[in-house]
N, C-alpha and C positions, 0 to 999 in steps of 0.2 A: 500113655495119658493124655487127654484131650484137654484143651485151653475153652473154658465155658467164660461168657460175659455174665459175672451173677450180680444182681441188683442188691446192692448193699443199703441205698434208702428209697425214698420219693418224696417230693413235695408239691404244693400246690399254692396259687396265689391268684385271688377277685378284687377286681377293686369293689370299692365297697358302695356304690349306686347301685341298685339292685331297681331293675323296669320288671315291673308285673304286668299280666296280660292289660288289667286295667288302666296302667298307665298311657299303654298303648294304643289304646279308643280314643285317647284327644289328638293323636296324631294322626292316624289313619280309622278307614271304616273297616272296623272288628270289634270284636269281642271275644269272652276269655271262653266262651263254650265253643265259638269255629278255631281257637286256633289248640284248644285244648283235644278238640274231636280230631283233627287233625295231623297235628305234631305231638301231643302229649306234654307240651310246653306250658307252664305256670309262670315262668320268670327268667330273667337272666340279667345278669351283669353288663354294665357299661363303665368304659372310662371314663375318667373324669376328662376335663379341658387340660392339657398338659401332661397327662399322665399316658408314657406309649408303651408300644410292647416291650421293648429293652426293661421297662421298670418293672413289669410284672416278670417279665421270666428273671430281673434277677433276684426278686423276693422270690420267686418259686425255689430257684436255684440256691439261697442261701436254706428256704425249710430242707430242703434234698439233703445238704450238706451237712444241716442239724441232724437229722435223722440217721444219716448213714455215719455219725458220729467221726468225722474225719475231718482233716484241715484240708482248704480250700487249692493249697500249694501242691497236694500230693495226686489233682489233676491235668494229666497232659493231653487230655481231648476235651471239644465242646465242640456238638451238634446241635446247632439248633435249629427245628422245623418251622418257617411261619410263612406265610402269605401277606405280612402287611408289617413290612421291618420298618425301623425309624427313616429309614434312606434308602437310598437305590445305592449307595455305597458308601462307608465301611458295612461288612457284614451287622448283624443284631449280636451274634455270639461275640464277636470281638467287644462291644460294648461290657456283655455282661464279663466277659476276660477280666477286662481292666478295672470294672466296679468289686471283681473279687479279687484283685490285687493280685492274679495272677499272669505272669511272667514268661512262662516257657510252657511247649506244647503248642497245640495248634488249633484254632478256633474259625467256625465256618457254619455257615445257612444252608438247607436245602431246602426246595421249593415243590412240593406237591399237594399241595393246598390239602385237603383234613386228611389226607393220608400223608403227611408232612410226619408224623413222630414214628409210623411203623419206617419210614424211607430213613429216617433220622436214626433210630435205634438198629438199624439192622447195617445203615454206614461202619457207625461205630462197632459195633460185634465184630466186623469183620477184619477195622482196623485189632482188637484187644486179640482176636482169634487168630491174625499173624503174628502178634507181637509189636507192633508198629507205635503199641502205646499200654497203658497200664491198668488206667482208670479215668472214666470218661464220665462227663455230664451231659444228661441227655434231657434237649427241654421241646417241648412245645408253645408257643406262646404268639397270643393273635388279640389284634384290636377291629375284629372287620365292624363294629359298628362305621368307622371311617370309608370303609367301603361299599353301604349300606344306601341305597335308595329309599328314604325314610317316607315318600310317598306311596311305593309299590306295599300292598299289604301281605302278597304273597312269598317275597322273603324278608322284609326287614323286621317281620315276627320271628325268625326263625332263629337267628344266629345273635353270640353274647361274647365277653369280652374276657380272659382269662389266661393261664399259664400252669403249665406242672412238668416237673422234672424228675429224672430218676437218676441215680450215681449209679454206674456199672465198671466193676472189677474182674481184671483176669482173674481167673483160680481155675488148677489143676481138675481134671473130671476124670472117669474111668470111660467116657465113650458113652454111656445108655442114658436111657430115657431117666434113670434115678439120678443122675446130677444136676444139681443146684444150676440154675441159669439158664439161656435161650438155648434151648434144642434146635430150632429151628425158624427160618423167615423164606417169608417169599412175597417179592414185588411182581408186580403186572402192569403194563400201562397200554392204551390206547388210543393216541391222538387223532383218530375221525369221530371224535364228541364234542370238539370244541365246543359250539355251538350252545351245547346241553347245559354246561354249566362253565361260566366263565366272567371276566371283568372286562369291559368295554373300554379300557383306556389303557396305557402303559408309555414309557419312556421313550419307544422308536415309533409307539403309531400313532396317539393322540398326543404325547407330550403332557397327559392327565394322570390322575389319580384312577380314573375311571369308578363304576358301580358293578356289583353284581347282579350280573343276570342269571336268570333256572328257569330250565323248562321242567319242573316238578315231577309231571308223571312218567317222564322218561329216565330222568335218573332213579326215581326210585324202582322201575323195572330195571334199569340194567344195577343197581346196587344189589338186590337179591339174590339176583343170578350169581354174579360177576364175587360176591362175597362168600357163598353157601361155596363156590370152585373153589376159590382160594385157602380154606380153610380145609374143605376137604381133602385137597392136597397135601397141609400140614398134618394134618389127622394119620392118613397114609404113609407117607413118608417117615412119621414117626411109628409107623406100628400100633396107632392109640387110636382110640373111639371115640364119640361124642363124650359116653357115659362116664370116662376116663378125667373128664375136664372137669377141674372143682370151682373155676370160676372164667364164665364170660364176659370181656370186656370188649367190648364194640364201641366204634364211631360213634360218638352220640348225638344224629343228626336228626333222627326223626322215629318217633317211638314206636310207628307204626312200621320202618323198615328194622327195625333192631327185631320186635316180635316176630316179624315174618322169617327172617331169618334164624333167627332162633327155632323156629319153629319147620323149618326145611332142614337143618341139622339135626334137630333131634335133640336139643338142648335144653334141661329141663328151665322152667323159666325159673324158679329160685337159684337157680344158678346164675342167674343174668344179674351186671351191675348196672344198675340206673343211675343216670344222673342229670339228663336232657332237661326232667320237670322243673328244676332248678336254675341250669347254667345253660340252656340254648344249646343250639350247635356253638363251639368255641374254635371250628376248626382242626387245625395243628394237636391244640391244646385239648381236647375233648377224652383224649386218652389218658394222657399221664394225669391228668384234673381225675378222672372216675377211679384211676389207681391209686393214687395217693389217697381221696377219697375214702375205700374201700380196703386200704393201707392199714390207715389211721384209727377207723370205725371199729377197727378188731375182725372182720368180715375178710382177708386174705392172708393167709398165714405161711410160716416159713415151710417150706416143703410140698404145698401144695400148686397142681397145673393149673397156668391160666393162659388164656386164650387172647388174643386182641384181634383185630381188624379194621379197616377201614378203607372207605373210596372217597373219592376226589374227585374236583373238576380235570378235567384232563381228556379220555379221564385216567386216573391212577385206583391203583388199587393195591391192597396186602394185605397178610396176615403174618403171625407171629406166636411162635408155642414159648413158655416159659415157664421153669422149674422154679419158683420164688424162693 
């Protein structure tokens, strides 16, 4: 028998404040047509003053726990992906742990920017497959609005805030692609590309939070190539084809990147889950947000094959193939 990490439930949370492209016109020299044509984004949610990453994560976690119909105290692992933690330390995961009343097990953050959820999911999967934990809460949560330069129209129009979460449970499978759960994961990174997507601050460099900086054309070029590569690897390892995929849930960075990647992989556009138009790029939160939305609107059903992928600053990138 083979231990698989099965998704029991999913949940998400978005700040109440919604900022449309029209709202952005009062902040920077831009317009709705320019933003939609280049990104596909029409709106994004922005955390209110005093609304922190941990607050968003806690609400998403509660929603996932309710969807899974479990008791929070049965969770013995929390892995939270974020590039915008409340504090340098302690980890945001421990704040979620405390808020949920969980006093056992382990809780920690991972940082791989927009690839963070794929990294966190892979980490939790390895804990469950080895028997080190039995039930995990995996979260992606961000307040990227706090690190944006609101005078830079090339970046501030792209990002939003939010959180998404899933509950994983170790269950026995027979070791085939018919098993429910995470079938395979692939993680990659290449640290030579720091200057293409980064934040120009940090505790040991400037002692400030800094602002996000990006070379958009270079990120686009690397994203399409790298994402297709890691997806091809997942399909090859599992012995599956793009036509076997029920739902493709990519990182919601930019509609053009999503469309180009799906086309390169030969995935039917009707199988692609898109939320970037209403949420913007929520970094590590984007995939679990999209998973939760598609789960709750009835698109993703038990037994279906779901492919996720993401690329973030670093560069980091990765994919996971999941039988829901």
